[in-house]
mmCIF file as gemmi writes it, N, C-alpha and C atoms, coordinates in Angstrom:
data_model
loop_
_atom_site.group_PDB
_atom_site.id
_atom_site.type_symbol
_atom_site.label_atom_id
_atom_site.label_alt_id
_atom_site.label_comp_id
_atom_site.label_asym_id
_atom_site.label_entity_id
_atom_site.label_seq_id
_atom_site.pdbx_PDB_ins_code
_atom_site.Cartn_x
_atom_site.Cartn_y
_atom_site.Cartn_z
_atom_site.occupancy
_atom_site.B_iso_or_equiv
_atom_site.pdbx_formal_charge
_atom_site.auth_seq_id
_atom_site.auth_asym_id
_atom_site.pdbx_PDB_model_num
ATOM 1 N N . UNK Axp A 1 ? 15.068 17.144 -29.742 1 0 ? 1 A 1
ATOM 2 C CA . UNK Axp A 1 ? 14.547 15.912 -30.301 1 0 ? 1 A 1
ATOM 3 C C . UNK Axp A 1 ? 13.018 15.99 -30.306 1 0 ? 1 A 1
ATOM 4 N N . UNK Axp A 2 ? 12.424 15.847 -31.464 1 0 ? 2 A 1
ATOM 5 C CA . UNK Axp A 2 ? 10.96 15.881 -31.531 1 0 ? 2 A 1
ATOM 6 C C . UNK Axp A 2 ? 10.351 14.72 -30.753 1 0 ? 2 A 1
ATOM 7 N N . UNK Axp A 3 ? 9.157 14.945 -30.263 1 0 ? 3 A 1
ATOM 8 C CA . UNK Axp A 3 ? 8.461 13.942 -29.455 1 0 ? 3 A 1
ATOM 9 C C . UNK Axp A 3 ? 8.233 12.651 -30.23 1 0 ? 3 A 1
ATOM 10 N N . UNK Axp A 4 ? 7.941 12.754 -31.507 1 0 ? 4 A 1
ATOM 11 C CA . UNK Axp A 4 ? 7.685 11.546 -32.311 1 0 ? 4 A 1
ATOM 12 C C . UNK Axp A 4 ? 8.926 10.658 -32.37 1 0 ? 4 A 1
ATOM 13 N N . UNK Axp A 5 ? 10.1 11.252 -32.469 1 0 ? 5 A 1
ATOM 14 C CA . UNK Axp A 5 ? 11.341 10.474 -32.503 1 0 ? 5 A 1
ATOM 15 C C . UNK Axp A 5 ? 11.566 9.818 -31.15 1 0 ? 5 A 1
ATOM 16 N N . UNK Axp A 6 ? 11.352 10.561 -30.079 1 0 ? 6 A 1
ATOM 17 C CA . UNK Axp A 6 ? 11.5 10.009 -28.738 1 0 ? 6 A 1
ATOM 18 C C . UNK Axp A 6 ? 10.544 8.844 -28.546 1 0 ? 6 A 1
ATOM 19 N N . UNK Axp A 7 ? 9.304 9.031 -28.943 1 0 ? 7 A 1
ATOM 20 C CA . UNK Axp A 7 ? 8.291 7.99 -28.788 1 0 ? 7 A 1
ATOM 21 C C . UNK Axp A 7 ? 8.673 6.747 -29.597 1 0 ? 7 A 1
ATOM 22 N N . UNK Axp A 8 ? 9.203 6.934 -30.778 1 0 ? 8 A 1
ATOM 23 C CA . UNK Axp A 8 ? 9.527 5.803 -31.65 1 0 ? 8 A 1
ATOM 24 C C . UNK Axp A 8 ? 10.764 5.045 -31.183 1 0 ? 8 A 1
ATOM 25 N N . UNK Axp A 9 ? 11.659 5.728 -30.473 1 0 ? 9 A 1
ATOM 26 C CA . UNK Axp A 9 ? 12.922 5.08 -30.12 1 0 ? 9 A 1
ATOM 27 C C . UNK Axp A 9 ? 13.001 4.634 -28.672 1 0 ? 9 A 1
ATOM 28 N N . UNK Axp A 10 ? 12.294 5.277 -27.76 1 0 ? 10 A 1
ATOM 29 C CA . UNK Axp A 10 ? 12.472 5.011 -26.337 1 0 ? 10 A 1
ATOM 30 C C . UNK Axp A 10 ? 11.25 4.349 -25.701 1 0 ? 10 A 1
ATOM 31 N N . UNK Axp A 11 ? 10.077 4.857 -25.988 1 0 ? 11 A 1
ATOM 32 C CA . UNK Axp A 11 ? 8.865 4.387 -25.334 1 0 ? 11 A 1
ATOM 33 C C . UNK Axp A 11 ? 8.364 3.133 -26.051 1 0 ? 11 A 1
ATOM 34 N N . UNK Axp A 12 ? 8.184 2.031 -25.317 1 0 ? 12 A 1
ATOM 35 C CA . UNK Axp A 12 ? 7.73 0.803 -25.984 1 0 ? 12 A 1
ATOM 36 C C . UNK Axp A 12 ? 6.278 0.916 -26.45 1 0 ? 12 A 1
ATOM 37 N N . UNK Axp A 13 ? 5.948 0.132 -27.444 1 0 ? 13 A 1
ATOM 38 C CA . UNK Axp A 13 ? 4.583 0.091 -27.961 1 0 ? 13 A 1
ATOM 39 C C . UNK Axp A 13 ? 3.704 -0.58 -26.907 1 0 ? 13 A 1
ATOM 40 N N . UNK Axp A 14 ? 2.556 0 -26.564 1 0 ? 14 A 1
ATOM 41 C CA . UNK Axp A 14 ? 1.704 -0.619 -25.546 1 0 ? 14 A 1
ATOM 42 C C . UNK Axp A 14 ? 1.14 -1.954 -26.014 1 0 ? 14 A 1
ATOM 43 N N . UNK Axp A 15 ? 0.977 -2.856 -25.054 1 0 ? 15 A 1
ATOM 44 C CA . UNK Axp A 15 ? 0.391 -4.16 -25.367 1 0 ? 15 A 1
ATOM 45 C C . UNK Axp A 15 ? -1.109 -3.998 -25.532 1 0 ? 15 A 1
ATOM 46 N N . UNK Axp A 16 ? -1.651 -4.649 -26.538 1 0 ? 16 A 1
ATOM 47 C CA . UNK Axp A 16 ? -3.079 -4.562 -26.788 1 0 ? 16 A 1
ATOM 48 C C . UNK Axp A 16 ? -3.722 -5.939 -26.962 1 0 ? 16 A 1
ATOM 49 N N . UNK Axp A 17 ? -2.987 -7.004 -26.585 1 0 ? 17 A 1
ATOM 50 C CA . UNK Axp A 17 ? -3.576 -8.324 -26.731 1 0 ? 17 A 1
ATOM 51 C C . UNK Axp A 17 ? -4.687 -8.504 -25.693 1 0 ? 17 A 1
ATOM 52 N N . UNK Axp A 18 ? -5.623 -9.379 -25.987 1 0 ? 18 A 1
ATOM 53 C CA . UNK Axp A 18 ? -6.823 -9.543 -25.171 1 0 ? 18 A 1
ATOM 54 C C . UNK Axp A 18 ? -6.503 -9.928 -23.73 1 0 ? 18 A 1
ATOM 55 N N . UNK Axp A 19 ? -5.551 -10.847 -23.525 1 0 ? 19 A 1
ATOM 56 C CA . UNK Axp A 19 ? -5.202 -11.262 -22.161 1 0 ? 19 A 1
ATOM 57 C C . UNK Axp A 19 ? -4.725 -10.083 -21.327 1 0 ? 19 A 1
ATOM 58 N N . UNK Axp A 20 ? -3.889 -9.255 -21.913 1 0 ? 20 A 1
ATOM 59 C CA . UNK Axp A 20 ? -3.367 -8.098 -21.185 1 0 ? 20 A 1
ATOM 60 C C . UNK Axp A 20 ? -4.478 -7.092 -20.883 1 0 ? 20 A 1
ATOM 61 N N . UNK Axp A 21 ? -5.316 -6.828 -21.837 1 0 ? 21 A 1
ATOM 62 C CA . UNK Axp A 21 ? -6.415 -5.874 -21.648 1 0 ? 21 A 1
ATOM 63 C C . UNK Axp A 21 ? -7.353 -6.354 -20.54 1 0 ? 21 A 1
ATOM 64 N N . UNK Axp A 22 ? -7.699 -7.635 -20.537 1 0 ? 22 A 1
ATOM 65 C CA . UNK Axp A 22 ? -8.586 -8.17 -19.504 1 0 ? 22 A 1
ATOM 66 C C . UNK Axp A 22 ? -7.917 -8.144 -18.13 1 0 ? 22 A 1
ATOM 67 N N . UNK Axp A 23 ? -6.634 -8.468 -18.08 1 0 ? 23 A 1
ATOM 68 C CA . UNK Axp A 23 ? -5.902 -8.422 -16.813 1 0 ? 23 A 1
ATOM 69 C C . UNK Axp A 23 ? -5.859 -6.989 -16.287 1 0 ? 23 A 1
ATOM 70 N N . UNK Axp A 24 ? -5.526 -6.043 -17.147 1 0 ? 24 A 1
ATOM 71 C CA . UNK Axp A 24 ? -5.445 -4.636 -16.746 1 0 ? 24 A 1
ATOM 72 C C . UNK Axp A 24 ? -6.807 -4.127 -16.271 1 0 ? 24 A 1
ATOM 73 N N . UNK Axp A 25 ? -7.863 -4.497 -16.963 1 0 ? 25 A 1
ATOM 74 C CA . UNK Axp A 25 ? -9.198 -4.058 -16.604 1 0 ? 25 A 1
ATOM 75 C C . UNK Axp A 25 ? -9.592 -4.596 -15.226 1 0 ? 25 A 1
ATOM 76 N N . UNK Axp A 26 ? -9.309 -5.871 -14.97 1 0 ? 26 A 1
ATOM 77 C CA . UNK Axp A 26 ? -9.631 -6.469 -13.673 1 0 ? 26 A 1
ATOM 78 C C . UNK Axp A 26 ? -8.815 -5.807 -12.567 1 0 ? 26 A 1
ATOM 79 N N . UNK Axp A 27 ? -7.505 -5.571 -12.823 1 0 ? 27 A 1
ATOM 80 C CA . UNK Axp A 27 ? -6.657 -4.906 -11.826 1 0 ? 27 A 1
ATOM 81 C C . UNK Axp A 27 ? -7.19 -3.513 -11.517 1 0 ? 27 A 1
ATOM 82 N N . UNK Axp A 28 ? -7.556 -2.78 -12.546 1 0 ? 28 A 1
ATOM 83 C CA . UNK Axp A 28 ? -8.042 -1.406 -12.364 1 0 ? 28 A 1
ATOM 84 C C . UNK Axp A 28 ? -9.329 -1.373 -11.547 1 0 ? 28 A 1
ATOM 85 N N . UNK Axp A 29 ? -10.241 -2.282 -11.836 1 0 ? 29 A 1
ATOM 86 C CA . UNK Axp A 29 ? -11.497 -2.341 -11.082 1 0 ? 29 A 1
ATOM 87 C C . UNK Axp A 29 ? -11.248 -2.693 -9.614 1 0 ? 29 A 1
ATOM 88 N N . UNK Axp A 30 ? -10.331 -3.651 -9.359 1 0 ? 30 A 1
ATOM 89 C CA . UNK Axp A 30 ? -9.982 -3.989 -7.971 1 0 ? 30 A 1
ATOM 90 C C . UNK Axp A 30 ? -9.382 -2.783 -7.265 1 0 ? 30 A 1
ATOM 91 N N . UNK Axp A 31 ? -8.485 -2.086 -7.937 1 0 ? 31 A 1
ATOM 92 C CA . UNK Axp A 31 ? -7.845 -0.914 -7.351 1 0 ? 31 A 1
ATOM 93 C C . UNK Axp A 31 ? -8.881 0.173 -7.052 1 0 ? 31 A 1
ATOM 94 N N . UNK Axp A 32 ? -9.793 0.416 -7.976 1 0 ? 32 A 1
ATOM 95 C CA . UNK Axp A 32 ? -10.832 1.418 -7.752 1 0 ? 32 A 1
ATOM 96 C C . UNK Axp A 32 ? -11.702 1.04 -6.557 1 0 ? 32 A 1
ATOM 97 N N . UNK Axp A 33 ? -12.035 -0.245 -6.434 1 0 ? 33 A 1
ATOM 98 C CA . UNK Axp A 33 ? -12.861 -0.691 -5.311 1 0 ? 33 A 1
ATOM 99 C C . UNK Axp A 33 ? -12.121 -0.482 -3.987 1 0 ? 33 A 1
ATOM 100 N N . UNK Axp A 34 ? -10.834 -0.87 -3.945 1 0 ? 34 A 1
ATOM 101 C CA . UNK Axp A 34 ? -10.051 -0.682 -2.719 1 0 ? 34 A 1
ATOM 102 C C . UNK Axp A 34 ? -9.914 0.787 -2.374 1 0 ? 34 A 1
ATOM 103 N N . UNK Axp A 35 ? -9.65 1.61 -3.357 1 0 ? 35 A 1
ATOM 104 C CA . UNK Axp A 35 ? -9.486 3.045 -3.106 1 0 ? 35 A 1
ATOM 105 C C . UNK Axp A 35 ? -10.781 3.652 -2.581 1 0 ? 35 A 1
ATOM 106 N N . UNK Axp A 36 ? -11.903 3.261 -3.16 1 0 ? 36 A 1
ATOM 107 C CA . UNK Axp A 36 ? -13.201 3.767 -2.699 1 0 ? 36 A 1
ATOM 108 C C . UNK Axp A 36 ? -13.449 3.348 -1.257 1 0 ? 36 A 1
ATOM 109 N N . UNK Axp A 37 ? -13.184 2.086 -0.947 1 0 ? 37 A 1
ATOM 110 C CA . UNK Axp A 37 ? -13.393 1.585 0.415 1 0 ? 37 A 1
ATOM 111 C C . UNK Axp A 37 ? -12.482 2.305 1.402 1 0 ? 37 A 1
ATOM 112 N N . UNK Axp A 38 ? -11.228 2.511 1.036 1 0 ? 38 A 1
ATOM 113 C CA . UNK Axp A 38 ? -10.285 3.204 1.92 1 0 ? 38 A 1
ATOM 114 C C . UNK Axp A 38 ? -10.703 4.649 2.141 1 0 ? 38 A 1
ATOM 115 N N . UNK Axp A 39 ? -11.116 5.33 1.087 1 0 ? 39 A 1
ATOM 116 C CA . UNK Axp A 39 ? -11.564 6.717 1.231 1 0 ? 39 A 1
ATOM 117 C C . UNK Axp A 39 ? -12.811 6.8 2.095 1 0 ? 39 A 1
ATOM 118 N N . UNK Axp A 40 ? -13.738 5.886 1.885 1 0 ? 40 A 1
ATOM 119 C CA . UNK Axp A 40 ? -14.957 5.869 2.694 1 0 ? 40 A 1
ATOM 120 C C . UNK Axp A 40 ? -14.617 5.634 4.167 1 0 ? 40 A 1
ATOM 121 N N . UNK Axp A 41 ? -13.716 4.688 4.429 1 0 ? 41 A 1
ATOM 122 C CA . UNK Axp A 41 ? -13.294 4.409 5.803 1 0 ? 41 A 1
ATOM 123 C C . UNK Axp A 41 ? -12.623 5.64 6.417 1 0 ? 41 A 1
ATOM 124 N N . UNK Axp A 42 ? -11.707 6.253 5.659 1 0 ? 42 A 1
ATOM 125 C CA . UNK Axp A 42 ? -10.995 7.431 6.17 1 0 ? 42 A 1
ATOM 126 C C . UNK Axp A 42 ? -11.977 8.576 6.453 1 0 ? 42 A 1
ATOM 127 N N . UNK Axp A 43 ? -12.928 8.781 5.578 1 0 ? 43 A 1
ATOM 128 C CA . UNK Axp A 43 ? -13.913 9.841 5.799 1 0 ? 43 A 1
ATOM 129 C C . UNK Axp A 43 ? -14.742 9.559 7.055 1 0 ? 43 A 1
ATOM 130 N N . UNK Axp A 44 ? -15.086 8.298 7.304 1 0 ? 44 A 1
ATOM 131 C CA . UNK Axp A 44 ? -15.82 7.945 8.514 1 0 ? 44 A 1
ATOM 132 C C . UNK Axp A 44 ? -14.976 8.173 9.762 1 0 ? 44 A 1
ATOM 133 N N . UNK Axp A 45 ? -13.684 7.832 9.685 1 0 ? 45 A 1
ATOM 134 C CA . UNK Axp A 45 ? -12.789 8.035 10.823 1 0 ? 45 A 1
ATOM 135 C C . UNK Axp A 45 ? -12.641 9.514 11.136 1 0 ? 45 A 1
ATOM 136 N N . UNK Axp A 46 ? -12.413 10.316 10.114 1 0 ? 46 A 1
ATOM 137 C CA . UNK Axp A 46 ? -12.217 11.749 10.37 1 0 ? 46 A 1
ATOM 138 C C . UNK Axp A 46 ? -13.514 12.421 10.802 1 0 ? 46 A 1
ATOM 139 N N . UNK Axp A 47 ? -14.656 11.951 10.291 1 0 ? 47 A 1
ATOM 140 C CA . UNK Axp A 47 ? -15.924 12.52 10.717 1 0 ? 47 A 1
ATOM 141 C C . UNK Axp A 47 ? -16.183 12.207 12.187 1 0 ? 47 A 1
ATOM 142 N N . UNK Axp A 48 ? -15.841 10.999 12.621 1 0 ? 48 A 1
ATOM 143 C CA . UNK Axp A 48 ? -16.044 10.617 14.027 1 0 ? 48 A 1
ATOM 144 C C . UNK Axp A 48 ? -15.088 11.388 14.941 1 0 ? 48 A 1
ATOM 145 N N . UNK Axp A 49 ? -13.891 11.691 14.442 1 0 ? 49 A 1
ATOM 146 C CA . UNK Axp A 49 ? -12.903 12.393 15.271 1 0 ? 49 A 1
ATOM 147 C C . UNK Axp A 49 ? -13.239 13.883 15.421 1 0 ? 49 A 1
ATOM 148 N N . UNK Axp A 50 ? -13.968 14.444 14.482 1 0 ? 50 A 1
ATOM 149 C CA . UNK Axp A 50 ? -14.251 15.878 14.531 1 0 ? 50 A 1
ATOM 150 C C . UNK Axp A 50 ? -15.589 16.189 15.203 1 0 ? 50 A 1
ATOM 151 N N . UNK Axp A 51 ? -16.371 15.171 15.514 1 0 ? 51 A 1
ATOM 152 C CA . UNK Axp A 51 ? -17.672 15.448 16.159 1 0 ? 51 A 1
ATOM 153 C C . UNK Axp A 51 ? -17.617 15.131 17.631 1 0 ? 51 A 1
């Protein structure tokens, strides 16, 4: 089955309305901030444990 047929029949069309885009953008920024903070914290913990 060609990919185009699979895409047309199985994979839904992505939402592109403004509300969804703004919600997704805000969620992504929050997630990036949390991930950065967690990585920074983990790096500080491991640095303190190895010195």
